PDB file with one MODEL, atoms N, CA, C and O in Angstrom:
MODEL        1
ATOM      1  N   MET A   1     -76.353 -35.877  78.143  1.00  0.00           N
ATOM      2  CA  MET A   1     -76.073 -36.005  79.656  1.00  0.00           C
ATOM      3  C   MET A   1     -77.366 -35.848  80.312  1.00  0.00           C
ATOM      4  O   MET A   1     -77.579 -36.594  81.268  1.00  0.00           O
ATOM      5  N   CYS A   2     -78.310 -34.974  79.956  1.00  0.00           N
ATOM      6  CA  CYS A   2     -79.973 -34.754  80.758  1.00  0.00           C
ATOM      7  C   CYS A   2     -80.462 -36.025  80.500  1.00  0.00           C
ATOM      8  O   CYS A   2     -81.043 -36.630  81.401  1.00  0.00           O
ATOM      9  N   GLU A   3     -80.271 -36.665  79.090  1.00  0.00           N
ATOM     10  CA  GLU A   3     -81.177 -38.113  78.775  1.00  0.00           C
ATOM     11  C   GLU A   3     -80.246 -38.953  79.962  1.00  0.00           C
ATOM     12  O   GLU A   3     -81.040 -39.708  80.523  1.00  0.00           O
ATOM     13  N   THR A   4     -79.095 -39.089  80.464  1.00  0.00           N
ATOM     14  CA  THR A   4     -78.497 -39.920  81.438  1.00  0.00           C
ATOM     15  C   THR A   4     -79.184 -39.768  82.634  1.00  0.00           C
ATOM     16  O   THR A   4     -79.689 -40.723  83.226  1.00  0.00           O
ATOM     17  N   ILE A   5     -79.231 -38.629  83.019  1.00  0.00           N
ATOM     18  CA  ILE A   5     -79.617 -38.209  84.218  1.00  0.00           C
ATOM     19  C   ILE A   5     -81.043 -38.767  84.672  1.00  0.00           C
ATOM     20  O   ILE A   5     -81.292 -39.532  85.604  1.00  0.00           O
ATOM     21  N   ASN A   6     -82.045 -38.079  83.611  1.00  0.00           N
ATOM     22  CA  ASN A   6     -83.313 -38.921  83.687  1.00  0.00           C
ATOM     23  C   ASN A   6     -83.633 -40.393  83.796  1.00  0.00           C
ATOM     24  O   ASN A   6     -84.547 -40.988  84.367  1.00  0.00           O
ATOM     25  N   SER A   7     -82.538 -40.828  83.028  1.00  0.00           N
ATOM     26  CA  SER A   7     -82.603 -42.879  82.726  1.00  0.00           C
ATOM     27  C   SER A   7     -82.294 -43.152  83.777  1.00  0.00           C
ATOM     28  O   SER A   7     -82.987 -44.057  84.242  1.00  0.00           O
ATOM     29  N   LEU A   8     -81.027 -42.536  84.854  1.00  0.00           N
ATOM     30  CA  LEU A   8     -80.646 -43.067  86.123  1.00  0.00           C
ATOM     31  C   LEU A   8     -81.830 -42.579  87.114  1.00  0.00           C
ATOM     32  O   LEU A   8     -82.273 -43.455  87.857  1.00  0.00           O
ATOM     33  N   VAL A   9     -82.241 -41.639  87.188  1.00  0.00           N
ATOM     34  CA  VAL A   9     -83.449 -41.480  88.168  1.00  0.00           C
ATOM     35  C   VAL A   9     -84.707 -42.417  87.857  1.00  0.00           C
ATOM     36  O   VAL A   9     -85.426 -42.916  88.723  1.00  0.00           O
ATOM     37  N   MET A  10     -84.860 -42.581  86.407  1.00  0.00           N
ATOM     38  CA  MET A  10     -85.926 -43.724  86.510  1.00  0.00           C
ATOM     39  C   MET A  10     -85.506 -45.135  86.822  1.00  0.00           C
ATOM     40  O   MET A  10     -86.207 -45.952  87.420  1.00  0.00           O
ATOM     41  N   HIS A  11     -84.379 -45.326  86.392  1.00  0.00           N
ATOM     42  CA  HIS A  11     -84.083 -46.834  86.957  1.00  0.00           C
ATOM     43  C   HIS A  11     -84.050 -46.682  88.560  1.00  0.00           C
ATOM     44  O   HIS A  11     -84.829 -47.367  89.223  1.00  0.00           O
ATOM     45  N   TYR A  12     -83.332 -45.969  89.066  1.00  0.00           N
ATOM     46  CA  TYR A  12     -83.559 -46.083  90.509  1.00  0.00           C
ATOM     47  C   TYR A  12     -84.855 -46.281  91.146  1.00  0.00           C
ATOM     48  O   TYR A  12     -85.109 -47.128  92.002  1.00  0.00           O
ATOM     49  N   GLN A  13     -85.786 -45.275  90.563  1.00  0.00           N
ATOM     50  CA  GLN A  13     -87.133 -45.486  91.003  1.00  0.00           C
ATOM     51  C   GLN A  13     -87.901 -46.714  90.951  1.00  0.00           C
ATOM     52  O   GLN A  13     -88.605 -47.156  91.859  1.00  0.00           O
ATOM     53  N   SER A  14     -87.730 -47.159  89.959  1.00  0.00           N
ATOM     54  CA  SER A  14     -88.206 -48.348  89.510  1.00  0.00           C
ATOM     55  C   SER A  14     -87.581 -49.963  89.959  1.00  0.00           C
ATOM     56  O   SER A  14     -88.077 -51.064  89.718  1.00  0.00           O
ATOM     57  N   THR A  15     -86.451 -49.653  90.615  1.00  0.00           N
ATOM     58  CA  THR A  15     -85.804 -50.985  91.137  1.00  0.00           C
ATOM     59  C   THR A  15     -85.811 -50.417  92.748  1.00  0.00           C
ATOM     60  O   THR A  15     -84.944 -50.997  93.402  1.00  0.00           O
ATOM     61  N   HIS A  16     -86.460 -49.580  93.410  1.00  0.00           N
ATOM     62  CA  HIS A  16     -86.320 -49.316  94.703  1.00  0.00           C
ATOM     63  C   HIS A  16     -87.918 -49.053  95.329  1.00  0.00           C
ATOM     64  O   HIS A  16     -88.744 -48.666  94.502  1.00  0.00           O
ATOM     65  N   SER A  17     -88.244 -49.191  96.335  1.00  0.00           N
ATOM     66  CA  SER A  17     -89.380 -48.971  97.071  1.00  0.00           C
ATOM     67  C   SER A  17     -89.550 -47.577  97.044  1.00  0.00           C
ATOM     68  O   SER A  17     -88.672 -46.831  96.609  1.00  0.00           O
ATOM     69  N   SER A  18     -90.535 -47.215  97.444  1.00  0.00           N
ATOM     70  CA  SER A  18     -90.905 -45.688  97.566  1.00  0.00           C
ATOM     71  C   SER A  18     -91.070 -45.274  99.174  1.00  0.00           C
ATOM     72  O   SER A  18     -91.607 -44.223  99.523  1.00  0.00           O
ATOM     73  N   SER A  19     -90.467 -46.365 100.196  1.00  0.00           N
ATOM     74  CA  SER A  19     -90.510 -46.100 101.532  1.00  0.00           C
ATOM     75  C   SER A  19     -89.165 -45.844 101.594  1.00  0.00           C
ATOM     76  O   SER A  19     -88.791 -45.095 102.497  1.00  0.00           O
ATOM     77  N   GLU A  20     -88.148 -46.410 100.647  1.00  0.00           N
ATOM     78  CA  GLU A  20     -86.692 -46.249 100.985  1.00  0.00           C
ATOM     79  C   GLU A  20     -86.147 -44.593 100.778  1.00  0.00           C
ATOM     80  O   GLU A  20     -86.897 -43.922 100.068  1.00  0.00           O
ATOM     81  N   SER A  21     -84.972 -43.909 101.305  1.00  0.00           N
ATOM     82  CA  SER A  21     -85.156 -42.646 100.880  1.00  0.00           C
ATOM     83  C   SER A  21     -84.794 -41.866  99.805  1.00  0.00           C
ATOM     84  O   SER A  21     -84.356 -42.549  98.879  1.00  0.00           O
ATOM     85  N   GLN A  22     -84.819 -40.718  99.599  1.00  0.00           N
ATOM     86  CA  GLN A  22     -85.116 -39.973  98.608  1.00  0.00           C
ATOM     87  C   GLN A  22     -83.831 -40.003  97.284  1.00  0.00           C
ATOM     88  O   GLN A  22     -82.625 -39.899  97.509  1.00  0.00           O
ATOM     89  N   ILE A  23     -84.196 -40.100  96.486  1.00  0.00           N
ATOM     90  CA  ILE A  23     -82.741 -40.293  95.481  1.00  0.00           C
ATOM     91  C   ILE A  23     -82.006 -39.189  95.459  1.00  0.00           C
ATOM     92  O   ILE A  23     -82.642 -38.173  95.180  1.00  0.00           O
ATOM     93  N   LYS A  24     -80.587 -39.025  95.714  1.00  0.00           N
ATOM     94  CA  LYS A  24     -79.430 -37.958  95.457  1.00  0.00           C
ATOM     95  C   LYS A  24     -78.767 -38.387  94.374  1.00  0.00           C
ATOM     96  O   LYS A  24     -78.843 -39.561  94.015  1.00  0.00           O
ATOM     97  N   ALA A  25     -78.089 -37.540  93.776  1.00  0.00           N
ATOM     98  CA  ALA A  25     -76.870 -37.739  92.822  1.00  0.00           C
ATOM     99  C   ALA A  25     -76.001 -36.231  92.840  1.00  0.00           C
ATOM    100  O   ALA A  25     -76.398 -35.166  93.314  1.00  0.00           O
ATOM    101  N   VAL A  26     -74.979 -36.454  92.311  1.00  0.00           N
ATOM    102  CA  VAL A  26     -74.116 -35.544  92.287  1.00  0.00           C
ATOM    103  C   VAL A  26     -73.433 -35.364  90.934  1.00  0.00           C
ATOM    104  O   VAL A  26     -72.600 -36.245  90.722  1.00  0.00           O
ATOM    105  N   ILE A  27     -73.539 -34.618  90.131  1.00  0.00           N
ATOM    106  CA  ILE A  27     -73.318 -34.552  88.605  1.00  0.00           C
ATOM    107  C   ILE A  27     -72.340 -33.523  88.518  1.00  0.00           C
ATOM    108  O   ILE A  27     -72.703 -32.352  88.626  1.00  0.00           O
ATOM    109  N   TRP A  28     -71.198 -33.799  88.343  1.00  0.00           N
ATOM    110  CA  TRP A  28     -70.155 -32.774  88.004  1.00  0.00           C
ATOM    111  C   TRP A  28     -69.780 -32.178  86.387  1.00  0.00           C
ATOM    112  O   TRP A  28     -69.337 -32.840  85.449  1.00  0.00           O
ATOM    113  N   ALA A  29     -70.128 -30.669  86.418  1.00  0.00           N
ATOM    114  CA  ALA A  29     -70.197 -30.655  84.779  1.00  0.00           C
ATOM    115  C   ALA A  29     -69.338 -28.724  84.860  1.00  0.00           C
ATOM    116  O   ALA A  29     -69.154 -28.071  85.888  1.00  0.00           O
ATOM    117  N   HIS A  30     -69.090 -28.418  83.809  1.00  0.00           N
ATOM    118  CA  HIS A  30     -68.342 -27.465  83.567  1.00  0.00           C
ATOM    119  C   HIS A  30     -69.161 -26.222  84.293  1.00  0.00           C
ATOM    120  O   HIS A  30     -70.368 -26.139  84.524  1.00  0.00           O
ATOM    121  N   ASN A  31     -68.377 -25.531  84.500  1.00  0.00           N
ATOM    122  CA  ASN A  31     -69.202 -23.977  84.858  1.00  0.00           C
ATOM    123  C   ASN A  31     -70.531 -23.573  84.182  1.00  0.00           C
ATOM    124  O   ASN A  31     -71.587 -23.556  84.814  1.00  0.00           O
ATOM    125  N   SER A  32     -70.432 -23.215  82.734  1.00  0.00           N
ATOM    126  CA  SER A  32     -71.224 -22.949  81.634  1.00  0.00           C
ATOM    127  C   SER A  32     -72.607 -23.849  81.559  1.00  0.00           C
ATOM    128  O   SER A  32     -73.708 -23.571  81.083  1.00  0.00           O
ATOM    129  N   HIS A  33     -71.978 -25.376  82.403  1.00  0.00           N
ATOM    130  CA  HIS A  33     -73.236 -26.343  81.995  1.00  0.00           C
ATOM    131  C   HIS A  33     -74.144 -26.074  83.341  1.00  0.00           C
ATOM    132  O   HIS A  33     -75.199 -26.678  83.536  1.00  0.00           O
ATOM    133  N   ILE A  34     -73.716 -25.293  84.061  1.00  0.00           N
ATOM    134  CA  ILE A  34     -74.599 -25.302  85.305  1.00  0.00           C
ATOM    135  C   ILE A  34     -75.353 -24.465  85.784  1.00  0.00           C
ATOM    136  O   ILE A  34     -75.960 -24.506  86.854  1.00  0.00           O
ATOM    137  N   GLY A  35     -75.334 -23.566  84.888  1.00  0.00           N
ATOM    138  CA  GLY A  35     -76.152 -21.835  85.035  1.00  0.00           C
ATOM    139  C   GLY A  35     -77.188 -22.381  84.302  1.00  0.00           C
ATOM    140  O   GLY A  35     -77.341 -23.546  83.934  1.00  0.00           O
ATOM    141  N   ASP A  36     -78.047 -21.178  84.092  1.00  0.00           N
ATOM    142  CA  ASP A  36     -79.032 -21.354  83.202  1.00  0.00           C
ATOM    143  C   ASP A  36     -79.092 -20.606  82.051  1.00  0.00           C
ATOM    144  O   ASP A  36     -78.866 -19.403  81.923  1.00  0.00           O
ATOM    145  N   ALA A  37     -79.511 -21.663  80.970  1.00  0.00           N
ATOM    146  CA  ALA A  37     -79.415 -21.149  79.352  1.00  0.00           C
ATOM    147  C   ALA A  37     -80.248 -20.022  78.997  1.00  0.00           C
ATOM    148  O   ALA A  37     -79.912 -19.119  78.231  1.00  0.00           O
ATOM    149  N   LEU A  38     -81.483 -20.139  79.669  1.00  0.00           N
ATOM    150  CA  LEU A  38     -82.321 -19.121  79.618  1.00  0.00           C
ATOM    151  C   LEU A  38     -81.293 -17.911  79.602  1.00  0.00           C
ATOM    152  O   LEU A  38     -81.242 -17.587  78.416  1.00  0.00           O
ATOM    153  N   GLY A  39     -80.588 -17.220  80.206  1.00  0.00           N
ATOM    154  CA  GLY A  39     -79.728 -16.231  80.197  1.00  0.00           C
ATOM    155  C   GLY A  39     -78.540 -15.945  79.340  1.00  0.00           C
ATOM    156  O   GLY A  39     -77.643 -15.112  79.476  1.00  0.00           O
ATOM    157  N   THR A  40     -78.789 -16.969  78.297  1.00  0.00           N
ATOM    158  CA  THR A  40     -77.670 -16.994  77.378  1.00  0.00           C
ATOM    159  C   THR A  40     -78.284 -16.753  75.958  1.00  0.00           C
ATOM    160  O   THR A  40     -79.489 -16.538  75.825  1.00  0.00           O
ATOM    161  N   GLU A  41     -77.411 -16.798  74.897  1.00  0.00           N
ATOM    162  CA  GLU A  41     -77.867 -16.938  73.337  1.00  0.00           C
ATOM    163  C   GLU A  41     -78.352 -18.261  73.129  1.00  0.00           C
ATOM    164  O   GLU A  41     -79.019 -18.405  72.105  1.00  0.00           O
ATOM    165  N   HIS A  42     -78.157 -19.398  73.946  1.00  0.00           N
ATOM    166  CA  HIS A  42     -78.651 -20.649  73.997  1.00  0.00           C
ATOM    167  C   HIS A  42     -80.415 -20.732  73.950  1.00  0.00           C
ATOM    168  O   HIS A  42     -81.120 -21.349  73.152  1.00  0.00           O
ATOM    169  N   SER A  43     -80.698 -20.118  74.778  1.00  0.00           N
ATOM    170  CA  SER A  43     -82.228 -19.832  74.864  1.00  0.00           C
ATOM    171  C   SER A  43     -82.880 -19.591  73.521  1.00  0.00           C
ATOM    172  O   SER A  43     -83.917 -20.192  73.239  1.00  0.00           O
ATOM    173  N   GLU A  44     -82.272 -18.661  72.604  1.00  0.00           N
ATOM    174  CA  GLU A  44     -82.548 -18.377  71.198  1.00  0.00           C
ATOM    175  C   GLU A  44     -82.319 -19.211  70.433  1.00  0.00           C
ATOM    176  O   GLU A  44     -82.352 -18.777  69.282  1.00  0.00           O
ATOM    177  N   ARG A  45     -82.037 -20.494  70.524  1.00  0.00           N
ATOM    178  CA  ARG A  45     -81.577 -21.658  69.664  1.00  0.00           C
ATOM    179  C   ARG A  45     -82.488 -22.791  70.683  1.00  0.00           C
ATOM    180  O   ARG A  45     -82.184 -23.983  70.715  1.00  0.00           O
ATOM    181  N   ASN A  46     -83.402 -22.332  71.326  1.00  0.00           N
ATOM    182  CA  ASN A  46     -84.251 -23.096  72.194  1.00  0.00           C
ATOM    183  C   ASN A  46     -83.282 -24.461  72.793  1.00  0.00           C
ATOM    184  O   ASN A  46     -83.740 -25.525  73.208  1.00  0.00           O
ATOM    185  N   GLU A  47     -82.094 -24.145  72.713  1.00  0.00           N
ATOM    186  CA  GLU A  47     -81.090 -24.854  73.841  1.00  0.00           C
ATOM    187  C   GLU A  47     -81.131 -24.840  75.214  1.00  0.00           C
ATOM    188  O   GLU A  47     -81.146 -23.778  75.837  1.00  0.00           O
ATOM    189  N   CYS A  48     -81.155 -26.052  75.813  1.00  0.00           N
ATOM    190  CA  CYS A  48     -80.934 -26.407  77.493  1.00  0.00           C
ATOM    191  C   CYS A  48     -79.434 -26.853  77.639  1.00  0.00           C
ATOM    192  O   CYS A  48     -78.619 -27.218  76.792  1.00  0.00           O
ATOM    193  N   ASN A  49     -79.338 -26.687  79.133  1.00  0.00           N
ATOM    194  CA  ASN A  49     -78.071 -26.861  79.545  1.00  0.00           C
ATOM    195  C   ASN A  49     -78.528 -27.638  80.852  1.00  0.00           C
ATOM    196  O   ASN A  49     -79.572 -27.423  81.468  1.00  0.00           O
ATOM    197  N   VAL A  50     -77.301 -28.827  81.244  1.00  0.00           N
ATOM    198  CA  VAL A  50     -77.645 -29.540  82.287  1.00  0.00           C
ATOM    199  C   VAL A  50     -78.419 -28.788  83.381  1.00  0.00           C
ATOM    200  O   VAL A  50     -79.539 -29.231  83.638  1.00  0.00           O
ATOM    201  N   GLY A  51     -77.917 -27.544  84.171  1.00  0.00           N
ATOM    202  CA  GLY A  51     -78.648 -27.157  85.304  1.00  0.00           C
ATOM    203  C   GLY A  51     -79.375 -26.594  84.962  1.00  0.00           C
ATOM    204  O   GLY A  51     -79.840 -26.096  85.987  1.00  0.00           O
ATOM    205  N   GLN A  52     -80.030 -26.159  83.989  1.00  0.00           N
ATOM    206  CA  GLN A  52     -81.435 -25.640  83.743  1.00  0.00           C
ATOM    207  C   GLN A  52     -82.332 -26.737  83.744  1.00  0.00           C
ATOM    208  O   GLN A  52     -83.431 -26.564  84.272  1.00  0.00           O
ATOM    209  N   PHE A  53     -81.935 -28.307  83.029  1.00  0.00           N
ATOM    210  CA  PHE A  53     -83.000 -29.344  82.924  1.00  0.00           C
ATOM    211  C   PHE A  53     -83.165 -29.764  84.420  1.00  0.00           C
ATOM    212  O   PHE A  53     -84.283 -30.021  84.868  1.00  0.00           O
ATOM    213  N   VAL A  54     -82.139 -29.824  85.118  1.00  0.00           N
ATOM    214  CA  VAL A  54     -82.044 -30.212  86.299  1.00  0.00           C
ATOM    215  C   VAL A  54     -83.091 -29.741  87.147  1.00  0.00           C
ATOM    216  O   VAL A  54     -83.920 -30.493  87.659  1.00  0.00           O
ATOM    217  N   ARG A  55     -83.049 -28.034  87.359  1.00  0.00           N
ATOM    218  CA  ARG A  55     -83.644 -27.224  88.198  1.00  0.00           C
ATOM    219  C   ARG A  55     -85.416 -27.256  87.565  1.00  0.00           C
ATOM    220  O   ARG A  55     -86.414 -27.130  88.274  1.00  0.00           O
ATOM    221  N   GLN A  56     -85.398 -27.413  86.415  1.00  0.00           N
ATOM    222  CA  GLN A  56     -86.811 -27.331  85.629  1.00  0.00           C
ATOM    223  C   GLN A  56     -87.408 -28.847  86.206  1.00  0.00           C
ATOM    224  O   GLN A  56     -88.413 -28.746  86.909  1.00  0.00           O
ATOM    225  N   SER A  57     -86.932 -30.110  85.996  1.00  0.00           N
ATOM    226  CA  SER A  57     -87.512 -31.524  85.924  1.00  0.00           C
ATOM    227  C   SER A  57     -87.566 -31.674  87.147  1.00  0.00           C
ATOM    228  O   SER A  57     -88.618 -32.251  87.419  1.00  0.00           O
ATOM    229  N   TYR A  58     -86.563 -31.302  88.653  1.00  0.00           N
ATOM    230  CA  TYR A  58     -86.436 -31.915  89.700  1.00  0.00           C
ATOM    231  C   TYR A  58     -86.582 -30.772  90.717  1.00  0.00           C
ATOM    232  O   TYR A  58     -86.077 -30.840  91.838  1.00  0.00           O
ATOM    233  N   GLY A  59     -87.269 -29.756  90.297  1.00  0.00           N
ATOM    234  CA  GLY A  59     -87.549 -27.946  91.130  1.00  0.00           C
ATOM    235  C   GLY A  59     -85.904 -27.690  91.955  1.00  0.00           C
ATOM    236  O   GLY A  59     -84.994 -28.485  92.185  1.00  0.00           O
ATOM    237  N   ARG A  60     -86.050 -26.270  92.232  1.00  0.00           N
ATOM    238  CA  ARG A  60     -84.926 -25.362  92.486  1.00  0.00           C
ATOM    239  C   ARG A  60     -84.378 -26.140  94.082  1.00  0.00           C
ATOM    240  O   ARG A  60     -83.245 -26.203  94.559  1.00  0.00           O
ATOM    241  N   GLU A  61     -85.695 -26.660  94.609  1.00  0.00           N
ATOM    242  CA  GLU A  61     -85.539 -27.016  95.932  1.00  0.00           C
ATOM    243  C   GLU A  61     -85.069 -28.321  96.378  1.00  0.00           C
ATOM    244  O   GLU A  61     -85.153 -28.715  97.541  1.00  0.00           O
ATOM    245  N   TYR A  62     -84.570 -28.974  95.404  1.00  0.00           N
ATOM    246  CA  TYR A  62     -83.473 -30.086  95.151  1.00  0.00           C
ATOM    247  C   TYR A  62     -82.409 -29.798  94.301  1.00  0.00           C
ATOM    248  O   TYR A  62     -81.620 -30.654  93.902  1.00  0.00           O
ATOM    249  N   THR A  63     -82.370 -28.753  94.047  1.00  0.00           N
ATOM    250  CA  THR A  63     -80.990 -28.672  93.157  1.00  0.00           C
ATOM    251  C   THR A  63     -79.951 -27.657  93.626  1.00  0.00           C
ATOM    252  O   THR A  63     -80.415 -26.531  93.801  1.00  0.00           O
ATOM    253  N   PHE A  64     -78.685 -27.802  93.862  1.00  0.00           N
ATOM    254  CA  PHE A  64     -77.772 -26.962  94.736  1.00  0.00           C
ATOM    255  C   PHE A  64     -76.779 -27.272  93.363  1.00  0.00           C
ATOM    256  O   PHE A  64     -76.598 -28.295  92.704  1.00  0.00           O
ATOM    257  N   ASN A  65     -76.167 -25.722  93.253  1.00  0.00           N
ATOM    258  CA  ASN A  65     -74.644 -25.521  91.907  1.00  0.00           C
ATOM    259  C   ASN A  65     -73.869 -25.035  92.939  1.00  0.00           C
ATOM    260  O   ASN A  65     -74.224 -24.190  93.760  1.00  0.00           O
ATOM    261  N   ILE A  66     -72.484 -25.756  92.859  1.00  0.00           N
ATOM    262  CA  ILE A  66     -71.696 -25.665  93.574  1.00  0.00           C
ATOM    263  C   ILE A  66     -70.504 -25.341  92.608  1.00  0.00           C
ATOM    264  O   ILE A  66     -70.507 -26.066  91.613  1.00  0.00           O
ATOM    265  N   GLY A  67     -69.636 -24.560  92.653  1.00  0.00           N
ATOM    266  CA  GLY A  67     -69.298 -24.205  91.566  1.00  0.00           C
ATOM    267  C   GLY A  67     -68.053 -22.360  91.405  1.00  0.00           C
ATOM    268  O   GLY A  67     -68.060 -21.367  92.132  1.00  0.00           O
ATOM    269  N   PHE A  68     -67.403 -22.598  90.451  1.00  0.00           N
ATOM    270  CA  PHE A  68     -66.783 -21.182  90.418  1.00  0.00           C
ATOM    271  C   PHE A  68     -67.486 -20.257  89.373  1.00  0.00           C
ATOM    272  O   PHE A  68     -66.819 -19.939  88.389  1.00  0.00           O
ATOM    273  N   SER A  69     -68.733 -19.804  89.483  1.00  0.00           N
ATOM    274  CA  SER A  69     -69.356 -18.720  88.796  1.00  0.00           C
ATOM    275  C   SER A  69     -69.496 -17.630  89.236  1.00  0.00           C
ATOM    276  O   SER A  69     -69.644 -17.283  90.408  1.00  0.00           O
ATOM    277  N   THR A  70     -69.441 -16.824  87.984  1.00  0.00           N
ATOM    278  CA  THR A  70     -69.993 -15.085  88.761  1.00  0.00           C
ATOM    279  C   THR A  70     -71.326 -14.720  88.335  1.00  0.00           C
ATOM    280  O   THR A  70     -72.301 -15.388  87.991  1.00  0.00           O
ATOM    281  N   TYR A  71     -71.165 -13.804  88.419  1.00  0.00           N
ATOM    282  CA  TYR A  71     -72.641 -12.928  88.645  1.00  0.00           C
ATOM    283  C   TYR A  71     -72.574 -11.709  87.351  1.00  0.00           C
ATOM    284  O   TYR A  71     -73.447 -10.899  87.035  1.00  0.00           O
ATOM    285  N   GLU A  72     -71.127 -11.933  86.724  1.00  0.00           N
ATOM    286  CA  GLU A  72     -71.483 -10.908  85.443  1.00  0.00           C
ATOM    287  C   GLU A  72     -70.084 -11.488  84.579  1.00  0.00           C
ATOM    288  O   GLU A  72     -69.028 -11.830  85.111  1.00  0.00           O
ATOM    289  N   GLY A  73     -70.337 -11.496  83.356  1.00  0.00           N
ATOM    290  CA  GLY A  73     -69.253 -11.022  82.366  1.00  0.00           C
ATOM    291  C   GLY A  73     -69.799 -12.257  81.091  1.00  0.00           C
ATOM    292  O   GLY A  73     -71.017 -12.438  81.108  1.00  0.00           O
ATOM    293  N   THR A  74     -68.921 -13.177  79.910  1.00  0.00           N
ATOM    294  CA  THR A  74     -69.411 -13.855  79.140  1.00  0.00           C
ATOM    295  C   THR A  74     -68.501 -14.993  79.046  1.00  0.00           C
ATOM    296  O   THR A  74     -67.397 -15.310  79.491  1.00  0.00           O
ATOM    297  N   VAL A  75     -69.548 -15.557  78.169  1.00  0.00           N
ATOM    298  CA  VAL A  75     -68.711 -16.886  77.986  1.00  0.00           C
ATOM    299  C   VAL A  75     -68.261 -16.862  76.514  1.00  0.00           C
ATOM    300  O   VAL A  75     -68.619 -16.178  75.555  1.00  0.00           O
ATOM    301  N   ILE A  76     -67.214 -17.993  76.687  1.00  0.00           N
ATOM    302  CA  ILE A  76     -66.611 -17.764  74.889  1.00  0.00           C
ATOM    303  C   ILE A  76     -66.733 -19.103  74.459  1.00  0.00           C
ATOM    304  O   ILE A  76     -66.434 -19.411  73.306  1.00  0.00           O
TER     305      ILE A  76
ENDMDL
END
């Protein structure tokens, strides 16, 4: 999924002039995929999820997560 997002952004950038509006995308993902893998056991295995990838690649100021996340609990 992360490779697909990156490929789509690169394709759009290469086919549109820089004077056009900024690239915008809506990506639907399950709650556990939009969080930050650094806060889970995934980070121990050097794994990254979509939310973490997008924030690190494109910046937190351009990333908005909308979902049914909670501030505590576990993922099964």
